[in-house]
C-alpha positions as CSV (number, residue, x, y, z in Angstrom):
1,X,11.6,18.3,-13.9
2,X,9.0,16.2,-15.6
3,X,8.2,12.6,-14.5
4,X,6.1,10.0,-16.3
5,X,4.9,6.6,-15.2
6,X,3.0,4.0,-17.2
7,X,2.0,0.4,-16.8
8,X,2.8,-0.2,-20.5
9,X,1.2,-3.7,-20.9
10,X,3.6,-3.6,-23.9
11,X,3.5,-6.8,-26.1
12,X,0.2,-7.9,-24.7
13,X,-1.5,-5.0,-26.4
14,X,-3.3,-5.4,-29.7
15,X,-1.8,-3.2,-32.4
16,X,1.5,-3.1,-30.5
17,X,3.6,-1.3,-33.1
18,X,0.9,1.4,-33.5
19,X,0.7,2.0,-29.8
20,X,4.5,2.0,-29.5
21,X,4.7,4.7,-32.1
22,X,2.0,6.7,-30.3
23,X,3.9,6.4,-27.0
24,X,7.2,7.5,-28.7
25,X,5.5,10.5,-30.4
26,X,4.1,11.7,-27.1
27,X,7.5,11.3,-25.3
28,X,9.2,13.3,-28.1
29,X,6.6,16.0,-27.6
30,X,6.7,16.0,-23.8
31,X,10.3,15.0,-23.2
32,X,10.0,13.7,-19.6
33,X,13.2,13.7,-17.7
34,X,12.5,10.3,-16.1
35,X,10.1,7.6,-17.4
36,X,9.1,4.6,-15.2
37,X,7.5,1.7,-17.0
38,X,5.9,-1.5,-15.7
39,X,4.9,-4.7,-17.5
40,X,7.8,-4.2,-19.9
41,X,7.9,-7.5,-21.8
42,X,9.9,-9.4,-24.4
43,X,9.1,-12.8,-26.0
44,X,11.2,-15.6,-24.6
45,X,11.8,-17.1,-28.1
46,X,12.8,-13.8,-29.8
47,X,16.4,-13.4,-31.0
48,X,19.0,-12.1,-28.7
49,X,20.3,-8.5,-29.1
50,X,24.0,-8.0,-28.4
51,X,24.7,-5.6,-25.6
52,X,26.9,-3.5,-27.9
53,X,23.7,-2.7,-30.0
54,X,21.7,-1.4,-27.0
55,X,22.6,2.2,-27.1
56,X,22.2,4.0,-23.8
57,X,21.5,0.8,-21.8
58,X,23.1,0.2,-18.4
59,X,23.5,-3.5,-17.9
60,X,22.3,-4.6,-14.4
61,X,22.0,-8.4,-15.0
62,X,23.1,-10.9,-17.5
63,X,21.0,-14.0,-16.7
64,X,18.2,-13.0,-19.1
65,X,19.4,-11.4,-22.3
66,X,17.6,-8.5,-24.0
67,X,15.7,-9.9,-27.0
68,X,14.7,-8.4,-30.3
69,X,11.1,-7.4,-29.3
70,X,12.0,-6.0,-25.9
71,X,9.6,-3.1,-25.2
72,X,12.1,-0.8,-23.4
73,X,14.8,-1.4,-26.1
74,X,12.2,-0.7,-28.8
75,X,11.1,2.6,-27.2
76,X,14.7,3.7,-26.5
77,X,15.8,2.9,-30.1
78,X,12.9,4.8,-31.7
79,X,13.4,7.8,-29.4
80,X,17.1,7.8,-30.4
81,X,16.3,7.7,-34.1
82,X,14.2,10.8,-33.5
83,X,17.0,12.6,-31.8
84,X,15.9,12.1,-28.1
85,X,18.5,10.0,-26.4
86,X,17.6,8.3,-23.1
87,X,19.8,6.4,-20.7
88,X,17.9,3.3,-19.6
89,X,17.7,0.1,-17.6
90,X,15.5,-3.0,-17.8
91,X,15.0,-5.6,-15.2
92,X,13.4,-9.0,-16.0
93,X,11.3,-10.0,-13.0
94,X,9.1,-13.0,-13.8
95,X,7.5,-15.1,-16.6
96,X,4.4,-13.4,-17.9
97,X,1.5,-15.4,-19.6
98,X,3.9,-18.3,-20.0
99,X,5.8,-16.8,-22.9
100,X,7.2,-13.4,-21.9
101,X,10.0,-12.2,-19.8
102,X,8.2,-9.5,-17.9
103,X,9.9,-6.7,-16.0
104,X,10.3,-3.0,-15.3
105,X,12.3,-0.2,-16.9
106,X,13.5,3.3,-16.3
107,X,14.5,5.9,-18.9
108,X,16.5,9.0,-18.0
109,X,17.6,12.1,-19.9
110,X,20.2,12.5,-17.2
111,X,23.3,10.2,-16.8
112,X,22.5,7.2,-14.6
113,X,24.9,7.4,-11.6
114,X,23.8,4.1,-9.8
115,X,21.2,1.4,-10.0
116,X,19.3,-0.7,-7.4
117,X,16.8,-3.6,-7.5
118,X,15.4,-5.7,-4.7
119,X,12.7,-8.3,-4.1
120,X,9.5,-6.9,-2.7
121,X,7.5,-10.2,-2.8
122,X,7.9,-13.2,-0.6
123,X,8.3,-15.3,-3.8
124,X,11.6,-15.2,-5.7
125,X,10.4,-17.8,-8.3
126,X,10.8,-16.5,-11.8
127,X,7.9,-18.7,-13.0
128,X,5.5,-17.4,-10.3
129,X,3.4,-14.5,-11.8
130,X,3.1,-13.0,-8.4
131,X,6.8,-12.4,-8.0
132,X,7.7,-8.7,-7.6
133,X,10.9,-6.7,-7.8
134,X,11.5,-3.0,-7.6
135,X,13.9,-1.3,-10.0
136,X,15.7,2.0,-9.2
137,X,18.2,4.5,-10.7
138,X,20.1,7.3,-9.1
139,X,20.6,10.5,-11.0
140,X,21.2,14.1,-9.9
141,X,21.4,12.9,-6.3
142,X,17.9,11.5,-6.2
143,X,16.5,8.0,-6.6
144,X,13.7,7.0,-8.9
145,X,12.0,3.6,-8.7
146,X,9.6,1.8,-11.0
147,X,7.1,-0.1,-8.9
148,X,4.4,-2.7,-9.5
149,X,2.6,-3.9,-6.4
150,X,0.3,-6.8,-5.6
151,X,-3.2,-6.5,-4.2
152,X,-4.4,-5.7,-0.7
153,X,-6.3,-8.9,-0.1
154,X,-4.0,-11.3,-1.9
155,X,-3.5,-14.2,0.6
156,X,-0.2,-15.3,-1.0
157,X,1.4,-11.9,-1.5
158,X,-0.5,-9.3,0.6
159,X,0.1,-5.7,-0.2
160,X,1.0,-4.8,3.3
161,X,4.0,-7.2,3.4
162,X,5.3,-6.1,0.1
163,X,5.0,-2.5,1.2
164,X,6.8,-3.3,4.5
165,X,9.8,-4.6,2.5
166,X,9.8,-1.6,0.1
167,X,9.5,1.0,2.9
168,X,12.3,-0.6,4.9
169,X,14.7,-0.8,2.0
170,X,14.2,2.9,1.1
171,X,14.1,4.2,4.7
172,X,17.5,5.9,4.6
173,X,18.8,6.4,1.1
174,X,17.9,10.1,0.6
175,X,15.4,11.7,-1.8
176,X,13.2,9.0,-3.4
177,X,10.4,9.1,-6.0
178,X,8.2,6.0,-6.3
179,X,6.5,5.7,-9.7
180,X,4.2,3.0,-10.9
181,X,1.2,0.8,-10.7
182,X,0.4,0.3,-6.9
183,X,-2.8,-1.7,-7.4
184,X,-4.5,0.2,-4.6
185,X,-7.4,2.6,-5.0
186,X,-7.0,6.1,-3.6
187,X,-10.6,6.0,-2.4
188,X,-10.4,2.7,-0.6
189,X,-10.1,3.5,3.1
190,X,-7.8,1.6,5.5
191,X,-6.0,-0.2,2.6
192,X,-2.9,0.3,0.5
193,X,-3.2,4.0,-0.2
194,X,-3.7,4.9,3.5
195,X,-0.8,2.6,4.5
196,X,1.6,4.4,2.2
197,X,0.5,7.8,3.4
198,X,0.8,6.7,7.0
199,X,4.3,5.6,6.3
200,X,5.3,9.2,5.6
201,X,5.1,9.2,1.8
202,X,3.5,12.1,-0.2
203,X,1.2,11.7,-3.1
204,X,2.3,14.1,-5.9
205,X,-1.4,14.3,-7.1
206,X,-2.6,15.8,-3.8
207,X,0.4,18.1,-3.7
208,X,-0.1,19.4,-7.2
209,X,-1.3,23.0,-7.8
210,X,-3.1,21.8,-10.9
211,X,-4.6,18.4,-11.4
212,X,-7.4,16.5,-13.2
213,X,-9.5,13.6,-12.0
214,X,-6.4,11.4,-11.6
215,X,-8.3,8.4,-12.9
216,X,-5.9,5.8,-14.5
217,X,-8.2,2.8,-15.1
218,X,-11.7,3.0,-16.6
219,X,-12.3,-0.6,-17.6
220,X,-12.0,-4.1,-16.4
221,X,-8.4,-5.2,-16.1
222,X,-6.6,-8.2,-14.6
223,X,-7.0,-8.2,-10.8
224,X,-9.9,-5.7,-10.8
225,X,-12.6,-7.5,-12.8
226,X,-15.2,-6.9,-10.0
227,X,-14.7,-3.2,-10.4
228,X,-15.2,-3.0,-14.2
229,X,-17.8,-0.2,-13.9
230,X,-15.6,1.8,-11.6
231,X,-13.1,4.6,-12.4
232,X,-10.0,4.1,-10.3
233,X,-6.9,5.9,-9.4
234,X,-4.3,3.2,-8.9
235,X,-1.2,4.6,-10.6
236,X,0.9,7.1,-8.7
237,X,4.1,9.1,-8.3
238,X,5.1,9.3,-4.6
239,X,7.9,11.3,-2.9
240,X,9.4,10.5,0.5
241,X,9.2,14.2,1.4
242,X,7.1,17.2,0.5
243,X,7.8,18.6,-3.0
244,X,6.6,21.6,-5.1
245,X,4.5,20.0,-7.8
246,X,3.1,22.4,-10.4
247,X,0.9,19.9,-12.3
248,X,-0.3,16.3,-12.2
249,X,-1.9,15.1,-15.4
250,X,-3.3,11.8,-16.6
251,X,-1.9,11.0,-20.1
252,X,-2.5,8.3,-22.7
253,X,-6.2,8.4,-21.8
254,X,-7.7,9.4,-25.2
255,X,-7.8,13.1,-24.1
256,X,-4.1,13.7,-23.7
257,X,-2.6,11.3,-26.2
258,X,-4.2,8.1,-27.3
259,X,-4.6,5.1,-25.1
260,X,-1.6,2.7,-25.4
261,X,-2.3,0.4,-22.5
262,X,-5.0,-0.9,-20.2
263,X,-3.7,1.7,-17.8
264,X,-3.4,5.4,-18.4
265,X,-0.1,7.2,-17.5
266,X,0.6,9.8,-14.9
267,X,2.9,12.8,-15.6
268,X,3.9,15.4,-13.1
269,X,5.9,18.7,-13.4
270,X,8.0,19.7,-10.4
271,X,9.5,23.0,-9.5
272,X,13.0,21.5,-9.7
């Protein structure tokens, strides 16, 4: 099984269409079984797309319609045109930059058996940019979640409290993969990374037989401006039990496929 996670930055990116095409081309070549995306945006003023035109989509909410420039819908449509048909879900979570519906998405080559989403932040205000929700799908008797966390030292939404909610919700639902932007550095001791490990979760990067540097951010990004000269590993794929991981590779970094976001992606190959 092949898994891919990427904080897509989507419509915020310059040359969006070019980068969408680059992303789709790479997915066609790699054919990940499960793709987790964060910061999956659409313009609030774009035209509404009827559900009947959203091939492969599982509808999990109806309060915010899918609009014409929705990044997940764009990607799924282009992949389908090229013969790679994904089942997918998109969850709007909050207002981004005052003009986007920002959310998370999951794409699966397997049928989606069930879905889940829950609040991980204290805030449930759609207009609060710190609001966080976690999106999950069940397929082949395993759960896969797209995760976007806050920061360790955030006074309003501390990482530790968000993680407590996530860990409690997922404590007894079976095999789980957490995929996403966790906004915690792997080399920062006694903070988010160590907390997740101490909670019994396993970093697929450390379990992988083959791996690279793991670096997913190499420039100043929102929330990490003071670390602009640092190379950071803050995007992960976690498992709630040990797993046989053949390979963990950073992608969309200019070496393995061109950069399409301010984050690089992480792709792992398992023995399953």
